[in-house]
VEXLUMBA-753423 format. One record per residue (C-alpha): residue number from 1; x negated, y negated, z negated. Coordinates in steps of 0.25 Angstrom, whole numbers, plus 5000, padded with zeros to 4 digits. Layout:
<recs>
<rec seq="NUM" c1="X" c2="Y" c3="Z"/>
...
</recs>
This chain:
<recs>
<rec seq="1" c1="5002" c2="4999" c3="5001"/>
<rec seq="2" c1="4993" c2="4986" c3="5002"/>
<rec seq="3" c1="4999" c2="4974" c3="4999"/>
<rec seq="4" c1="5015" c2="4971" c3="5002"/>
<rec seq="5" c1="5011" c2="4960" c3="5014"/>
<rec seq="6" c1="5004" c2="4972" c3="5020"/>
<rec seq="7" c1="5013" c2="4983" c3="5018"/>
<rec seq="8" c1="5023" c2="4973" c3="5026"/>
<rec seq="9" c1="5017" c2="4970" c3="5036"/>
<rec seq="10" c1="5024" c2="4971" c3="5051"/>
<rec seq="11" c1="5018" c2="4983" c3="5059"/>
<rec seq="12" c1="5015" c2="4975" c3="5069"/>
<rec seq="13" c1="5002" c2="4973" c3="5061"/>
<rec seq="14" c1="4993" c2="4983" c3="5064"/>
<rec seq="15" c1="4980" c2="4985" c3="5056"/>
<rec seq="16" c1="4969" c2="4982" c3="5060"/>
<rec seq="17" c1="4955" c2="4989" c3="5056"/>
<rec seq="18" c1="4946" c2="4977" c3="5055"/>
<rec seq="19" c1="4937" c2="4986" c3="5041"/>
<rec seq="20" c1="4926" c2="4989" c3="5052"/>
<rec seq="21" c1="4923" c2="4975" c3="5056"/>
<rec seq="22" c1="4926" c2="4969" c3="5043"/>
<rec seq="23" c1="4916" c2="4978" c3="5038"/>
<rec seq="24" c1="4904" c2="4976" c3="5048"/>
<rec seq="25" c1="4908" c2="4960" c3="5043"/>
<rec seq="26" c1="4905" c2="4963" c3="5031"/>
<rec seq="27" c1="4894" c2="4969" c3="5033"/>
<rec seq="28" c1="4889" c2="4959" c3="5039"/>
<rec seq="29" c1="4892" c2="4949" c3="5030"/>
<rec seq="30" c1="4880" c2="4957" c3="5022"/>
<rec seq="31" c1="4868" c2="4957" c3="5032"/>
<rec seq="32" c1="4858" c2="4946" c3="5037"/>
<rec seq="33" c1="4857" c2="4942" c3="5051"/>
<rec seq="34" c1="4869" c2="4949" c3="5056"/>
<rec seq="35" c1="4869" c2="4950" c3="5072"/>
<rec seq="36" c1="4881" c2="4949" c3="5077"/>
<rec seq="37" c1="4884" c2="4954" c3="5090"/>
<rec seq="38" c1="4902" c2="4959" c3="5087"/>
<rec seq="39" c1="4909" c2="4946" c3="5088"/>
<rec seq="40" c1="4916" c2="4943" c3="5101"/>
<rec seq="41" c1="4913" c2="4926" c3="5097"/>
<rec seq="42" c1="4901" c2="4920" c3="5105"/>
<rec seq="43" c1="4890" c2="4916" c3="5097"/>
<rec seq="44" c1="4888" c2="4902" c3="5105"/>
<rec seq="45" c1="4895" c2="4889" c3="5100"/>
<rec seq="46" c1="4908" c2="4882" c3="5107"/>
<rec seq="47" c1="4901" c2="4873" c3="5118"/>
<rec seq="48" c1="4898" c2="4859" c3="5112"/>
<rec seq="49" c1="4910" c2="4852" c3="5120"/>
<rec seq="50" c1="4919" c2="4861" c3="5117"/>
<rec seq="51" c1="4918" c2="4857" c3="5103"/>
<rec seq="52" c1="4918" c2="4844" c3="5108"/>
<rec seq="53" c1="4933" c2="4845" c3="5112"/>
<rec seq="54" c1="4937" c2="4850" c3="5101"/>
<rec seq="55" c1="4930" c2="4840" c3="5091"/>
<rec seq="56" c1="4936" c2="4828" c3="5100"/>
<rec seq="57" c1="4949" c2="4834" c3="5100"/>
<rec seq="58" c1="4949" c2="4834" c3="5087"/>
<rec seq="59" c1="4944" c2="4821" c3="5085"/>
<rec seq="60" c1="4955" c2="4817" c3="5098"/>
<rec seq="61" c1="4967" c2="4822" c3="5083"/>
<rec seq="62" c1="4968" c2="4835" c3="5094"/>
<rec seq="63" c1="4972" c2="4845" c3="5085"/>
<rec seq="64" c1="4988" c2="4843" c3="5086"/>
<rec seq="65" c1="4995" c2="4856" c3="5092"/>
<rec seq="66" c1="4996" c2="4859" c3="5105"/>
<rec seq="67" c1="5005" c2="4865" c3="5115"/>
<rec seq="68" c1="5006" c2="4881" c3="5112"/>
<rec seq="69" c1="5000" c2="4883" c3="5125"/>
<rec seq="70" c1="4989" c2="4875" c3="5122"/>
<rec seq="71" c1="4984" c2="4860" c3="5129"/>
<rec seq="72" c1="4987" c2="4859" c3="5142"/>
<rec seq="73" c1="4971" c2="4854" c3="5146"/>
<rec seq="74" c1="4968" c2="4868" c3="5140"/>
<rec seq="75" c1="4977" c2="4875" c3="5148"/>
<rec seq="76" c1="4976" c2="4869" c3="5162"/>
<rec seq="77" c1="4959" c2="4870" c3="5158"/>
<rec seq="78" c1="4963" c2="4883" c3="5155"/>
<rec seq="79" c1="4970" c2="4886" c3="5168"/>
<rec seq="80" c1="4959" c2="4880" c3="5176"/>
<rec seq="81" c1="4948" c2="4890" c3="5168"/>
<rec seq="82" c1="4957" c2="4899" c3="5173"/>
<rec seq="83" c1="4958" c2="4897" c3="5187"/>
<rec seq="84" c1="4941" c2="4893" c3="5191"/>
<rec seq="85" c1="4935" c2="4905" c3="5182"/>
<rec seq="86" c1="4945" c2="4914" c3="5185"/>
<rec seq="87" c1="4956" c2="4912" c3="5197"/>
<rec seq="88" c1="4966" c2="4912" c3="5187"/>
<rec seq="89" c1="4979" c2="4903" c3="5190"/>
<rec seq="90" c1="4987" c2="4898" c3="5176"/>
<rec seq="91" c1="4992" c2="4885" c3="5175"/>
<rec seq="92" c1="4995" c2="4877" c3="5161"/>
<rec seq="93" c1="5008" c2="4883" c3="5160"/>
<rec seq="94" c1="5001" c2="4899" c3="5158"/>
<rec seq="95" c1="4992" c2="4895" c3="5148"/>
<rec seq="96" c1="4994" c2="4898" c3="5134"/>
<rec seq="97" c1="4980" c2="4895" c3="5124"/>
<rec seq="98" c1="4979" c2="4901" c3="5111"/>
<rec seq="99" c1="4972" c2="4904" c3="5100"/>
<rec seq="100" c1="4962" c2="4912" c3="5105"/>
<rec seq="101" c1="4964" c2="4925" c3="5117"/>
<rec seq="102" c1="4967" c2="4932" c3="5102"/>
<rec seq="103" c1="4980" c2="4924" c3="5100"/>
<rec seq="104" c1="4984" c2="4926" c3="5117"/>
<rec seq="105" c1="4981" c2="4939" c3="5113"/>
<rec seq="106" c1="4995" c2="4940" c3="5104"/>
<rec seq="107" c1="5000" c2="4930" c3="5112"/>
<rec seq="108" c1="5001" c2="4940" c3="5124"/>
<rec seq="109" c1="5005" c2="4951" c3="5116"/>
<rec seq="110" c1="5016" c2="4946" c3="5108"/>
<rec seq="111" c1="5020" c2="4942" c3="5119"/>
<rec seq="112" c1="5022" c2="4954" c3="5130"/>
<rec seq="113" c1="5021" c2="4967" c3="5120"/>
<rec seq="114" c1="5034" c2="4973" c3="5116"/>
<rec seq="115" c1="5035" c2="4984" c3="5106"/>
<rec seq="116" c1="5031" c2="4996" c3="5113"/>
<rec seq="117" c1="5022" c2="4990" c3="5123"/>
<rec seq="118" c1="5007" c2="4995" c3="5127"/>
<rec seq="119" c1="4996" c2="4986" c3="5130"/>
<rec seq="120" c1="4984" c2="4992" c3="5137"/>
<rec seq="121" c1="4971" c2="4985" c3="5131"/>
<rec seq="122" c1="4957" c2="4985" c3="5138"/>
<rec seq="123" c1="4947" c2="4994" c3="5128"/>
<rec seq="124" c1="4940" c2="4994" c3="5119"/>
<rec seq="125" c1="4945" c2="4980" c3="5120"/>
<rec seq="126" c1="4949" c2="4969" c3="5109"/>
<rec seq="127" c1="4958" c2="4974" c3="5099"/>
<rec seq="128" c1="4965" c2="4960" c3="5097"/>
<rec seq="129" c1="4975" c2="4967" c3="5107"/>
<rec seq="130" c1="4977" c2="4978" c3="5100"/>
<rec seq="131" c1="4981" c2="4970" c3="5089"/>
<rec seq="132" c1="4992" c2="4960" c3="5095"/>
<rec seq="133" c1="4997" c2="4972" c3="5105"/>
<rec seq="134" c1="5001" c2="4979" c3="5092"/>
<rec seq="135" c1="5006" c2="4967" c3="5086"/>
<rec seq="136" c1="5017" c2="4967" c3="5097"/>
<rec seq="137" c1="5020" c2="4981" c3="5096"/>
<rec seq="138" c1="5012" c2="4985" c3="5106"/>
<rec seq="139" c1="5003" c2="4998" c3="5108"/>
<rec seq="140" c1="4988" c2="4994" c3="5115"/>
<rec seq="141" c1="4985" c2="5004" c3="5122"/>
<rec seq="142" c1="4969" c2="5005" c3="5125"/>
<rec seq="143" c1="4963" c2="5006" c3="5140"/>
<rec seq="144" c1="4950" c2="5011" c3="5138"/>
<rec seq="145" c1="4938" c2="5007" c3="5147"/>
<rec seq="146" c1="4924" c2="5013" c3="5146"/>
<rec seq="147" c1="4908" c2="5013" c3="5143"/>
<rec seq="148" c1="4906" c2="5020" c3="5156"/>
<rec seq="149" c1="4914" c2="5006" c3="5164"/>
<rec seq="150" c1="4908" c2="4996" c3="5157"/>
<rec seq="151" c1="4921" c2="4995" c3="5152"/>
<rec seq="152" c1="4930" c2="4990" c3="5163"/>
<rec seq="153" c1="4944" c2="4995" c3="5165"/>
<rec seq="154" c1="4948" c2="5005" c3="5172"/>
<rec seq="155" c1="4962" c2="5004" c3="5178"/>
<rec seq="156" c1="4964" c2="5016" c3="5177"/>
<rec seq="157" c1="4965" c2="5018" c3="5160"/>
<rec seq="158" c1="4973" c2="5006" c3="5161"/>
<rec seq="159" c1="4983" c2="5013" c3="5170"/>
<rec seq="160" c1="4981" c2="5027" c3="5161"/>
<rec seq="161" c1="4988" c2="5020" c3="5149"/>
<rec seq="162" c1="4999" c2="5012" c3="5156"/>
<rec seq="163" c1="5012" c2="5017" c3="5151"/>
<rec seq="164" c1="5028" c2="5012" c3="5152"/>
<rec seq="165" c1="5024" c2="5003" c3="5138"/>
<rec seq="166" c1="5010" c2="4995" c3="5144"/>
<rec seq="167" c1="5013" c2="4983" c3="5141"/>
<rec seq="168" c1="5001" c2="4976" c3="5146"/>
<rec seq="169" c1="4986" c2="4979" c3="5149"/>
<rec seq="170" c1="4978" c2="4968" c3="5140"/>
<rec seq="171" c1="4962" c2="4969" c3="5151"/>
<rec seq="172" c1="4952" c2="4962" c3="5145"/>
<rec seq="173" c1="4939" c2="4958" c3="5153"/>
<rec seq="174" c1="4929" c2="4956" c3="5150"/>
<rec seq="175" c1="4932" c2="4965" c3="5137"/>
<rec seq="176" c1="4930" c2="4964" c3="5125"/>
<rec seq="177" c1="4922" c2="4974" c3="5121"/>
<rec seq="178" c1="4918" c2="4979" c3="5131"/>
<rec seq="179" c1="4912" c2="4966" c3="5139"/>
<rec seq="180" c1="4919" c2="4974" c3="5151"/>
<rec seq="181" c1="4922" c2="4965" c3="5163"/>
<rec seq="182" c1="4936" c2="4971" c3="5171"/>
<rec seq="183" c1="4930" c2="4972" c3="5187"/>
<rec seq="184" c1="4940" c2="4965" c3="5197"/>
<rec seq="185" c1="4945" c2="4975" c3="5203"/>
<rec seq="186" c1="4950" c2="4984" c3="5191"/>
<rec seq="187" c1="4957" c2="4969" c3="5188"/>
<rec seq="188" c1="4964" c2="4973" c3="5201"/>
<rec seq="189" c1="4966" c2="4986" c3="5197"/>
<rec seq="190" c1="4972" c2="4983" c3="5183"/>
<rec seq="191" c1="4979" c2="4969" c3="5192"/>
<rec seq="192" c1="4987" c2="4982" c3="5201"/>
<rec seq="193" c1="4991" c2="4991" c3="5187"/>
<rec seq="194" c1="4995" c2="4979" c3="5182"/>
<rec seq="195" c1="5006" c2="4979" c3="5192"/>
<rec seq="196" c1="5010" c2="4992" c3="5195"/>
<rec seq="197" c1="5012" c2="4994" c3="5180"/>
<rec seq="198" c1="5019" c2="4980" c3="5177"/>
<rec seq="199" c1="5009" c2="4979" c3="5167"/>
<rec seq="200" c1="5005" c2="4966" c3="5159"/>
<rec seq="201" c1="4989" c2="4961" c3="5156"/>
<rec seq="202" c1="4982" c2="4954" c3="5148"/>
<rec seq="203" c1="4968" c2="4948" c3="5155"/>
<rec seq="204" c1="4961" c2="4944" c3="5144"/>
<rec seq="205" c1="4950" c2="4937" c3="5149"/>
<rec seq="206" c1="4943" c2="4929" c3="5137"/>
<rec seq="207" c1="4929" c2="4935" c3="5143"/>
<rec seq="208" c1="4931" c2="4933" c3="5158"/>
<rec seq="209" c1="4920" c2="4922" c3="5158"/>
<rec seq="210" c1="4911" c2="4930" c3="5151"/>
<rec seq="211" c1="4906" c2="4940" c3="5164"/>
<rec seq="212" c1="4892" c2="4946" c3="5169"/>
<rec seq="213" c1="4889" c2="4947" c3="5183"/>
<rec seq="214" c1="4894" c2="4956" c3="5192"/>
<rec seq="215" c1="4905" c2="4958" c3="5183"/>
<rec seq="216" c1="4919" c2="4951" c3="5187"/>
<rec seq="217" c1="4931" c2="4942" c3="5180"/>
<rec seq="218" c1="4944" c2="4944" c3="5189"/>
<rec seq="219" c1="4957" c2="4938" c3="5181"/>
<rec seq="220" c1="4968" c2="4947" c3="5183"/>
<rec seq="221" c1="4978" c2="4937" c3="5183"/>
<rec seq="222" c1="4972" c2="4933" c3="5196"/>
<rec seq="223" c1="4975" c2="4945" c3="5204"/>
<rec seq="224" c1="4990" c2="4944" c3="5210"/>
<rec seq="225" c1="5002" c2="4947" c3="5204"/>
<rec seq="226" c1="4994" c2="4948" c3="5189"/>
<rec seq="227" c1="4997" c2="4933" c3="5185"/>
<rec seq="228" c1="5010" c2="4936" c3="5181"/>
<rec seq="229" c1="5007" c2="4949" c3="5173"/>
<rec seq="230" c1="4993" c2="4944" c3="5167"/>
<rec seq="231" c1="4992" c2="4935" c3="5153"/>
<rec seq="232" c1="4977" c2="4931" c3="5154"/>
<rec seq="233" c1="4969" c2="4929" c3="5142"/>
<rec seq="234" c1="4954" c2="4922" c3="5140"/>
<rec seq="235" c1="4951" c2="4910" c3="5130"/>
<rec seq="236" c1="4938" c2="4900" c3="5124"/>
<rec seq="237" c1="4934" c2="4910" c3="5115"/>
<rec seq="238" c1="4923" c2="4917" c3="5124"/>
<rec seq="239" c1="4918" c2="4909" c3="5135"/>
<rec seq="240" c1="4918" c2="4896" c3="5128"/>
<rec seq="241" c1="4912" c2="4902" c3="5112"/>
<rec seq="242" c1="4926" c2="4898" c3="5107"/>
<rec seq="243" c1="4929" c2="4909" c3="5097"/>
<rec seq="244" c1="4934" c2="4901" c3="5086"/>
<rec seq="245" c1="4943" c2="4891" c3="5094"/>
<rec seq="246" c1="4952" c2="4899" c3="5095"/>
<rec seq="247" c1="4956" c2="4897" c3="5111"/>
<rec seq="248" c1="4962" c2="4907" c3="5121"/>
<rec seq="249" c1="4974" c2="4906" c3="5131"/>
<rec seq="250" c1="4982" c2="4916" c3="5139"/>
<rec seq="251" c1="4986" c2="4910" c3="5154"/>
<rec seq="252" c1="5000" c2="4920" c3="5159"/>
<rec seq="253" c1="5011" c2="4916" c3="5168"/>
<rec seq="254" c1="5017" c2="4902" c3="5162"/>
<rec seq="255" c1="5032" c2="4909" c3="5159"/>
<rec seq="256" c1="5024" c2="4918" c3="5149"/>
<rec seq="257" c1="5017" c2="4908" c3="5144"/>
<rec seq="258" c1="5030" c2="4900" c3="5141"/>
<rec seq="259" c1="5035" c2="4912" c3="5132"/>
<rec seq="260" c1="5023" c2="4913" c3="5125"/>
<rec seq="261" c1="5020" c2="4899" c3="5122"/>
<rec seq="262" c1="5029" c2="4900" c3="5110"/>
<rec seq="263" c1="5024" c2="4912" c3="5104"/>
<rec seq="264" c1="5010" c2="4907" c3="5107"/>
<rec seq="265" c1="5015" c2="4893" c3="5097"/>
<rec seq="266" c1="5019" c2="4904" c3="5087"/>
<rec seq="267" c1="5006" c2="4910" c3="5085"/>
<rec seq="268" c1="4997" c2="4898" c3="5084"/>
<rec seq="269" c1="5004" c2="4884" c3="5090"/>
<rec seq="270" c1="4994" c2="4880" c3="5098"/>
<rec seq="271" c1="4979" c2="4885" c3="5099"/>
<rec seq="272" c1="4970" c2="4873" c3="5091"/>
<rec seq="273" c1="4971" c2="4861" c3="5099"/>
<rec seq="274" c1="4957" c2="4858" c3="5096"/>
<rec seq="275" c1="4952" c2="4870" c3="5101"/>
<rec seq="276" c1="4960" c2="4870" c3="5113"/>
<rec seq="277" c1="4953" c2="4856" c3="5117"/>
<rec seq="278" c1="4939" c2="4865" c3="5112"/>
<rec seq="279" c1="4944" c2="4874" c3="5125"/>
<rec seq="280" c1="4949" c2="4863" c3="5134"/>
<rec seq="281" c1="4935" c2="4857" c3="5132"/>
<rec seq="282" c1="4929" c2="4872" c3="5136"/>
<rec seq="283" c1="4935" c2="4874" c3="5148"/>
<rec seq="284" c1="4935" c2="4861" c3="5154"/>
<rec seq="285" c1="4920" c2="4856" c3="5150"/>
<rec seq="286" c1="4906" c2="4861" c3="5153"/>
<rec seq="287" c1="4904" c2="4875" c3="5155"/>
<rec seq="288" c1="4888" c2="4877" c3="5157"/>
<rec seq="289" c1="4887" c2="4882" c3="5143"/>
<rec seq="290" c1="4896" c2="4894" c3="5145"/>
<rec seq="291" c1="4887" c2="4898" c3="5156"/>
<rec seq="292" c1="4875" c2="4897" c3="5146"/>
<rec seq="293" c1="4884" c2="4906" c3="5135"/>
<rec seq="294" c1="4887" c2="4917" c3="5148"/>
<rec seq="295" c1="4873" c2="4917" c3="5151"/>
<rec seq="296" c1="4869" c2="4919" c3="5136"/>
<rec seq="297" c1="4878" c2="4933" c3="5137"/>
<rec seq="298" c1="4874" c2="4936" c3="5148"/>
<rec seq="299" c1="4860" c2="4936" c3="5142"/>
<rec seq="300" c1="4864" c2="4942" c3="5129"/>
<rec seq="301" c1="4874" c2="4954" c3="5137"/>
<rec seq="302" c1="4860" c2="4957" c3="5145"/>
<rec seq="303" c1="4852" c2="4958" c3="5138"/>
<rec seq="304" c1="4859" c2="4967" c3="5126"/>
<rec seq="305" c1="4865" c2="4977" c3="5136"/>
<rec seq="306" c1="4849" c2="4980" c3="5140"/>
<rec seq="307" c1="4847" c2="4981" c3="5125"/>
<rec seq="308" c1="4857" c2="4991" c3="5122"/>
<rec seq="309" c1="4855" c2="4999" c3="5133"/>
<rec seq="310" c1="4839" c2="5000" c3="5128"/>
<rec seq="311" c1="4846" c2="5002" c3="5116"/>
<rec seq="312" c1="4852" c2="5016" c3="5119"/>
<rec seq="313" c1="4866" c2="5010" c3="5120"/>
<rec seq="314" c1="4877" c2="5010" c3="5131"/>
<rec seq="315" c1="4888" c2="5001" c3="5135"/>
<rec seq="316" c1="4897" c2="4997" c3="5144"/>
<rec seq="317" c1="4890" c2="4984" c3="5152"/>
<rec seq="318" c1="4900" c2="4972" c3="5150"/>
<rec seq="319" c1="4903" c2="4963" c3="5160"/>
<rec seq="320" c1="4910" c2="4955" c3="5153"/>
<rec seq="321" c1="4913" c2="4948" c3="5137"/>
<rec seq="322" c1="4900" c2="4949" c3="5129"/>
<rec seq="323" c1="4900" c2="4962" c3="5124"/>
<rec seq="324" c1="4894" c2="4975" c3="5126"/>
<rec seq="325" c1="4901" c2="4986" c3="5122"/>
<rec seq="326" c1="4890" c2="4996" c3="5118"/>
<rec seq="327" c1="4891" c2="5013" c3="5115"/>
<rec seq="328" c1="4882" c2="5016" c3="5103"/>
<rec seq="329" c1="4887" c2="5031" c3="5104"/>
<rec seq="330" c1="4873" c2="5034" c3="5107"/>
<rec seq="331" c1="4869" c2="5029" c3="5094"/>
<rec seq="332" c1="4877" c2="5042" c3="5088"/>
<rec seq="333" c1="4886" c2="5031" c3="5079"/>
<rec seq="334" c1="4899" c2="5026" c3="5083"/>
<rec seq="335" c1="4903" c2="5012" c3="5084"/>
<rec seq="336" c1="4908" c2="5008" c3="5070"/>
<rec seq="337" c1="4895" c2="5016" c3="5063"/>
<rec seq="338" c1="4885" c2="5010" c3="5072"/>
<rec seq="339" c1="4890" c2="4995" c3="5070"/>
<rec seq="340" c1="4890" c2="4995" c3="5055"/>
<rec seq="341" c1="4878" c2="5000" c3="5055"/>
<rec seq="342" c1="4871" c2="4991" c3="5064"/>
<rec seq="343" c1="4877" c2="4979" c3="5056"/>
<rec seq="344" c1="4873" c2="4986" c3="5043"/>
<rec seq="345" c1="4859" c2="4990" c3="5048"/>
<rec seq="346" c1="4854" c2="4977" c3="5058"/>
<rec seq="347" c1="4863" c2="4966" c3="5056"/>
<rec seq="348" c1="4868" c2="4967" c3="5071"/>
<rec seq="349" c1="4884" c2="4968" c3="5071"/>
<rec seq="350" c1="4893" c2="4975" c3="5083"/>
<rec seq="351" c1="4906" c2="4981" c3="5084"/>
<rec seq="352" c1="4912" c2="4995" c3="5086"/>
<rec seq="353" c1="4921" c2="4999" c3="5099"/>
<rec seq="354" c1="4931" c2="5002" c3="5087"/>
<rec seq="355" c1="4935" c2="4987" c3="5085"/>
<rec seq="356" c1="4937" c2="4986" c3="5100"/>
<rec seq="357" c1="4949" c2="4997" c3="5099"/>
<rec seq="358" c1="4940" c2="5011" c3="5102"/>
<rec seq="359" c1="4939" c2="5020" c3="5086"/>
<rec seq="360" c1="4926" c2="5027" c3="5084"/>
<rec seq="361" c1="4920" c2="5019" c3="5096"/>
<rec seq="362" c1="4906" c2="5022" c3="5101"/>
<rec seq="363" c1="4906" c2="5008" c3="5105"/>
<rec seq="364" c1="4900" c2="4993" c3="5099"/>
<rec seq="365" c1="4902" c2="4981" c3="5103"/>
<rec seq="366" c1="4891" c2="4972" c3="5105"/>
<rec seq="367" c1="4892" c2="4956" c3="5108"/>
<rec seq="368" c1="4881" c2="4948" c3="5112"/>
<rec seq="369" c1="4886" c2="4935" c3="5105"/>
<rec seq="370" c1="4871" c2="4932" c3="5099"/>
<rec seq="371" c1="4860" c2="4927" c3="5104"/>
<rec seq="372" c1="4851" c2="4933" c3="5111"/>
<rec seq="373" c1="4839" c2="4935" c3="5102"/>
<rec seq="374" c1="4850" c2="4940" c3="5091"/>
<rec seq="375" c1="4856" c2="4951" c3="5102"/>
<rec seq="376" c1="4842" c2="4955" c3="5105"/>
<rec seq="377" c1="4840" c2="4956" c3="5089"/>
<rec seq="378" c1="4852" c2="4965" c3="5089"/>
<rec seq="379" c1="4850" c2="4974" c3="5097"/>
<rec seq="380" c1="4835" c2="4976" c3="5092"/>
<rec seq="381" c1="4842" c2="4980" c3="5080"/>
<rec seq="382" c1="4853" c2="4989" c3="5085"/>
<rec seq="383" c1="4842" c2="4995" c3="5091"/>
<rec seq="384" c1="4836" c2="4999" c3="5078"/>
<rec seq="385" c1="4848" c2="5005" c3="5073"/>
<rec seq="386" c1="4850" c2="5013" c3="5085"/>
<rec seq="387" c1="4836" c2="5019" c3="5082"/>
<rec seq="388" c1="4836" c2="5020" c3="5069"/>
<rec seq="389" c1="4850" c2="5031" c3="5069"/>
<rec seq="390" c1="4850" c2="5037" c3="5081"/>
<rec seq="391" c1="4858" c2="5047" c3="5082"/>
<rec seq="392" c1="4865" c2="5046" c3="5070"/>
<rec seq="393" c1="4873" c2="5037" c3="5062"/>
<rec seq="394" c1="4869" c2="5027" c3="5051"/>
</recs>
């Protein structure tokens, strides 16, 4: 028996096991010189001109409510950016600015999932989708991807899981935690599949600016007949190092946006007004600092891939984002054991695949969101750890 409130919690609230994450953070708090290669929070600072725009907004007393869908100027800038970067054709009345993509995800599920619906989700996956689907009475259905394919989607795996209960498919490309980019030809096959089975698509493109050659990104909603059945999600956290500012957005047909405006108002009224002015400056201001950031990510990625191979670890080659989903089965350890003991013994923090919908996982997610010298130091520690425990379980 728990507390009275605990015991009367509504069944839509599914209890998540956060014990392992909590234990890792508690261990880290007792250690010196921890190198965190787990979180998805860029180590770069928000560009100065973006911060200055927020300060100016405060000086100008721009601290009142905006409309629920966001500042008109920001929605116009988002439309221009979507057109210029991805060929997507949206107008301002087809945009809702949200408190990060996280809120967009919840809003989408509130608006579309009926009790008993099934929602197919690229897997391994960002499990916020599972929680949101379950809270709306639906069932998340993982669509597996495999290391042998660099974790790229196989349309046959999607189709094999479509039933008469399937409501939608969640396409996350580039993917978290694998960094996999779904190739344009597969995107086209997914579009055909959606039409064939009359299912909806959520295209989560939060990492779409972080693509490494020769990989290419194709936005699903640019394809014939797809805009009407697709919600495109994107935001500012990853591209502009604005995680704490909490600005994301969803793009969808205007009549659907209109229906979601009041639910969006109910969730949080509007995205932080000052953050919206900062996001506007991010889109309309100079981009050179971000290009330098992307180049740094590419350098770190190249180093880490080689260093992991040198350490005897395999992985799916990431086409985008800033993660490498690494197979540690050669060490004789399972992922949770590997991660906990690596942290205790070396001070390097990485996360197990168990946290991304893969129980008893053989994979860890390494994020390259530290300066290159720290990544090199971390890899030295990881190699020494593996050598000390070869063939066994610490």
